[in-house]
C-alpha positions in Angstrom: 150.7 107.4 109.5 146.6 106.4 109.1 145.2 108.7 106.2 142.1 110.6 107.5 138.7 109.4 105.8 137.5 112.2 103.1 133.6 112.3 103.8 133.1 114.4 101.0 134.8 112.6 98.7 132.8 109.5 99.6 129.7 111.4 99.4 130.4 112.5 95.7 131.0 109.1 94.7 127.6 107.9 96.4 125.9 111.1 94.3 127.8 110.1 91.2 126.8 106.5 91.3 123.0 107.5 92.3 122.8 110.0 89.0 123.8 106.7 87.1 121.3 104.7 88.5 118.4 107.7 88.4 119.1 108.0 84.4 118.9 104.0 84.0 115.6 104.6 85.7 112.5 104.8 83.5 110.2 106.1 86.4 112.0 109.0 87.1 112.5 109.9 83.7 108.8 109.6 83.1 107.7 111.5 86.4 110.5 114.1 85.8 110.2 114.8 82.0 108.1 112.7 80.0 105.0 113.4 82.2 105.1 117.2 82.6 106.5 117.6 78.8 103.3 115.6 77.6 100.9 118.5 79.6 103.1 121.2 78.3 102.8 120.2 75.0 99.2 119.5 74.3 98.5 123.0 76.4 101.0 124.5 74.6 99.5 123.5 70.9 96.4 124.8 72.5 97.5 128.1 73.1 95.3 131.1 74.6 92.7 130.7 71.9 89.5 130.6 74.1 86.4 128.5 74.0 85.1 127.8 70.6 81.5 128.0 69.9 80.2 125.1 67.5 77.3 126.3 65.5 75.6 124.4 62.6 74.3 126.3 59.4 71.2 124.8 58.0 71.3 123.9 54.5 68.5 126.2 53.9 70.1 129.0 55.5 71.0 132.5 53.2 74.8 132.7 53.1 75.3 135.7 50.8 74.0 138.5 53.5 75.9 141.0 55.9 74.9 139.2 58.9 76.6 135.7 57.7 79.7 137.9 56.5 80.5 139.3 60.0 79.7 135.8 61.8 82.4 134.6 59.6 85.1 137.1 61.0 84.7 135.7 64.9 87.9 133.9 65.5 86.0 131.8 68.7 82.8 131.0 66.6 83.3 127.8 64.2 80.0 127.8 61.8 80.1 123.9 60.8 78.7 124.2 56.9 79.5 120.5 55.6 77.4 118.3 57.9 74.5 116.5 57.2 70.9 118.2 58.7 70.0 114.8 60.6 73.6 114.7 62.0 73.4 118.5 63.0 70.2 117.6 64.8 71.9 114.9 66.6 74.7 116.3 67.7 72.4 119.6 68.9 70.7 116.9 71.1 73.8 115.5 72.5 75.4 119.2 73.2 78.2 118.9 70.5 76.6 121.8 68.8 75.5 125.0 70.5 72.9 125.9 67.9 71.9 125.3 64.5 71.5 128.5 62.6 69.3 129.8 59.5 69.1 133.1 58.2 66.0 133.7 55.9 65.0 137.0 54.2 62.2 138.4 54.9 59.8 138.1 52.5 57.7 140.8 53.6 60.5 143.3 52.2 60.8 144.4 48.6 63.9 142.9 47.1 66.5 145.6 46.3 70.5 146.1 46.6 71.5 147.6 49.9 74.7 147.8 51.7 75.6 144.8 53.5 73.5 142.5 51.4 70.6 143.9 53.0 67.3 144.6 51.3 65.6 147.7 50.4 62.8 148.7 52.5 59.4 149.6 51.5 58.9 153.4 51.8 55.4 152.8 52.5 56.1 150.7 55.7 54.9 152.7 58.8 58.2 151.0 60.9 61.1 149.2 58.9 60.9 145.6 59.9 64.2 143.7 60.0 65.6 142.7 56.5 66.3 138.9 57.9 65.2 136.9 60.5 67.8 134.6 62.2 66.3 131.5 63.2 68.3 129.9 66.3 67.7 126.6 67.4 69.4 125.5 70.7 68.9 122.7 73.3 68.8 122.4 77.1 72.2 120.3 76.5 74.0 123.8 74.9 75.0 125.3 78.5 76.3 128.4 78.9 77.5 128.9 75.3 74.3 129.7 74.4 74.5 133.1 75.9 77.7 133.6 74.1 76.6 132.9 70.7 73.6 135.3 71.4 76.2 137.7 72.5 77.5 137.5 69.5 74.5 137.6 67.3 73.5 140.7 69.0 77.0 142.0 68.1 76.8 141.5 64.9 73.2 142.9 64.0 73.7 146.0 65.9 76.7 146.6 63.7 74.9 146.1 60.7 72.1 148.4 62.5 74.8 151.2 62.6 76.0 151.1 58.8 72.5 151.0 57.6 70.6 153.2 60.0 72.7 155.6 61.4 71.1 157.2 64.5 72.4 159.3 67.8 73.6 157.6 70.4 73.1 158.3 74.7 77.0 157.5 74.9 80.0 157.0 72.9 82.7 154.5 74.1 85.9 156.3 73.9 88.8 153.7 73.8 92.2 153.7 75.3 94.6 151.0 75.1 97.9 150.7 77.3 100.8 148.8 76.9 100.3 145.4 78.9 101.8 141.6 78.5 99.2 139.0 77.6 98.8 136.0 80.1 99.2 133.3 77.9 97.9 129.5 78.8 101.5 128.4 78.6 102.5 130.9 81.1 99.8 129.1 83.6 100.6 125.6 83.0 104.3 125.5 83.0 105.0 126.5 86.4 102.5 124.1 87.9 103.7 121.0 85.7 107.4 122.0 86.8 106.0 122.2 90.8 104.2 118.8 90.5 107.1 117.0 88.5 109.5 118.3 91.3 107.0 117.1 93.9 106.4 113.5 92.1 109.8 112.7 91.7 111.0 114.3 95.4 107.9 112.0 97.1 108.3 108.8 94.8 112.1 108.8 94.2 113.2 109.3 97.5 110.8 106.6 99.1 111.5 104.2 96.4 115.4 104.5 96.6 115.5 104.4 100.8 113.4 101.3 100.9 114.8 99.8 98.6 118.6 100.5 99.8 117.2 99.3 103.1 115.5 96.3 101.8 118.5 95.2 100.1 120.8 95.9 102.9 122.8 98.6 100.9 122.6 100.8 103.9 123.8 98.2 106.7 127.1 98.0 104.2 127.2 101.5 104.2 127.4 101.4 108.0 130.5 99.0 107.7 132.9 102.4 106.2 133.7 104.8 107.9 131.3 107.4 106.5 128.8 109.0 108.3 125.2 108.7 107.9 124.3 112.2 107.1 126.4 112.1 104.0 125.0 109.3 102.9 121.5 111.2 102.8 123.5 114.1 101.7 124.9 112.2 98.5 121.8 110.9 97.6 120.0 114.3 97.9 122.7 115.7 95.8 122.2 113.6 92.8 118.4 114.3 93.1 119.0 117.7 93.0 121.2 117.4 90.0 118.9 115.3 88.3 115.9 117.8 88.9 117.7 120.7 87.9 118.4 119.6 84.6 114.7 118.3 84.2 113.8 122.1 85.1 116.3 123.2 83.0 114.8 121.1 79.9 111.0 122.0 80.7 111.6 125.5 80.9 113.5 126.0 78.2 110.9 124.2 75.9 108.0 126.3 77.1 110.1 129.5 76.7 111.7 128.4 72.9 108.8 126.4 71.8 105.8 128.0 73.3 106.8 131.6 74.0 107.1 130.9 77.8 107.7 134.4 79.7 110.6 135.2 81.5 110.1 138.7 82.3 113.7 139.1 83.3 115.5 136.7 81.1 118.4 134.3 82.3 117.7 136.1 85.9 114.3 134.9 86.0 115.4 131.7 85.1 117.8 131.5 87.5 115.5 132.3 90.4 113.1 130.1 89.0 115.9 127.2 89.2 116.6 128.4 92.9 113.0 128.1 93.7 112.4 124.7 92.4 115.8 123.5 93.8 114.5 124.8 97.4 111.3 123.2 96.8 112.7 120.1 96.1 114.2 119.6 99.0 111.1 120.4 101.1 109.2 117.6 99.1 112.1 115.3 99.5 110.9 115.2 103.4 107.5 113.7 102.5 109.5 111.0 100.6 111.7 110.4 103.9 108.2 109.9 105.9 106.7 107.6 103.1 109.9 105.7 103.0 109.4 105.2 106.9 106.3 104.4 107.1 105.9 101.9 104.7 105.8 98.1 105.4 106.6 96.8 102.0 107.3 98.1 98.6 103.8 97.7 97.4 102.4 100.2 100.0 104.4 102.6 98.6 102.9 103.8 95.6 99.0 104.5 97.8 101.0 106.2 100.4 102.7 108.5 98.0 99.6 109.1 96.2 98.0 110.4 99.1 100.6 113.1 99.6 100.9 113.8 95.9 97.6 113.3 94.2 95.4 115.9 96.1 97.9 118.6 95.3 97.8 117.5 91.7 94.3 118.2 91.5 93.9 121.4 94.0 97.3 123.0 94.3 96.7 125.0 91.1 98.7 123.1 88.7 96.0 123.2 85.9 93.3 125.9 87.4 93.5 128.8 89.5 92.7 127.9 93.2 89.9 130.8 92.8 87.8 128.5 90.5 87.3 126.2 93.4 84.2 126.5 95.7 84.6 128.8 98.9 84.6 125.8 101.3 87.2 124.1 99.1 89.9 126.4 99.0 91.0 126.7 102.7 92.3 123.1 102.0 93.9 124.3 98.6 95.9 127.1 100.3 97.4 124.9 103.2 98.9 122.9 100.3 103.0 123.5 100.0 102.5 123.0 96.3 99.9 125.5 95.9 102.9 127.8 97.3 105.3 126.7 95.2 103.5 127.4 91.9 102.3 131.2 92.9 105.8 132.2 93.8 106.9 130.4 90.0 104.2 132.3 88.4 105.0 135.4 90.2 109.0 135.1 89.4 108.0 134.5 85.6 105.3 136.6 84.9 105.5 139.2 87.1 108.6 140.0 87.5 109.1 139.6 91.3 112.3 138.5 92.9 113.2 135.9 95.5 112.7 138.2 98.3 109.5 139.3 96.9 107.7 136.1 97.3 108.7 135.5 101.0 105.5 134.9 102.2 105.2 131.5 99.9 108.9 130.7 100.7 108.1 131.1 104.2 104.9 128.9 104.1 107.3 126.4 102.2 110.0 126.7 105.1 107.2 126.1 107.7 105.9 122.6 105.8 110.1 121.7 105.7 110.4 122.2 109.5 107.1 120.0 110.1 107.9 117.2 107.7 111.6 116.9 108.5 110.3 116.8 112.2 108.1 114.0 111.2 110.6 112.0 108.7 113.5 112.2 112.0 111.1 110.5 114.3 109.8 107.7 111.3 112.9 107.1 109.2 114.6 103.7 109.4 117.6 103.0 109.0 117.4 99.0 109.2 
């Protein structure tokens, strides 16, 4: 009695062989792990320190006064004191320095002791002149950081004025702080890199794989066996799902344990992110099937795949929010599938939403999946 051919066992055999091949492929490791991890490490070490305003301090500047002391306390202000004057001037012209600062004691004021290093004012003066003159030399290359520097200077001088010359105020600020979570840079960058890793691996990996199987006649050899064509695709797809799951776990784990990536609901959030990653991978694999079907030679695969991946890498909120792009470009950004995967991952990780709460994003991804697989069925070639 003939034993019925086991399609599932054959599929698992293809899956195991494909996983071994993936781990031996340098390009698969680069796109899945190395490439996104490099960006995560870079942005993770940068952290959320914000913009650092570099200001040169003139050699003739008075650095013993209260103004200079307060300026040293600003974390986003970097005072350069160990640079030659000529180099400062050159860096100012090239925009490397925002300004050159020189603080001089006003010689029209009698010297004396006062709080915060401020000289005493003459009693016979009609109106008290400033104790110091703050000379700020900028250039047209300084950019918008000039405004930030002047805000810092004004704030420091106002603080000293209030301490030395207390005066009535027309309004009083009443601070009130509520509990909240700091949105770190890694909370934005990691989901974007995770999404792009899935997109790149799905498109390039699937396209190269099935083109190679077709060119080397491996698919034709499969046809000589009883295995169904559907199980061939399922076996290869399952191998990529397992490998990408491994990559996603590594990326999320490094972000969480080393850079404080937010998983608001802990392990439950991690599982929901992983589920969403696998769904996105299935959708993105459709693009790989299309590319492998329309590519005439192996050398045409990278340009075709880049047409799919590169615009999404730049415009789908991978590094920057879609809102920072010009208004005419945002509609283009908002039709890209990677935009919705990135957005859903961030909402789940940081805001604590669940899969059923991000159904609009999943819905758009599903529509993309239906469309792209309909195209893939038309253009995919077995021989």
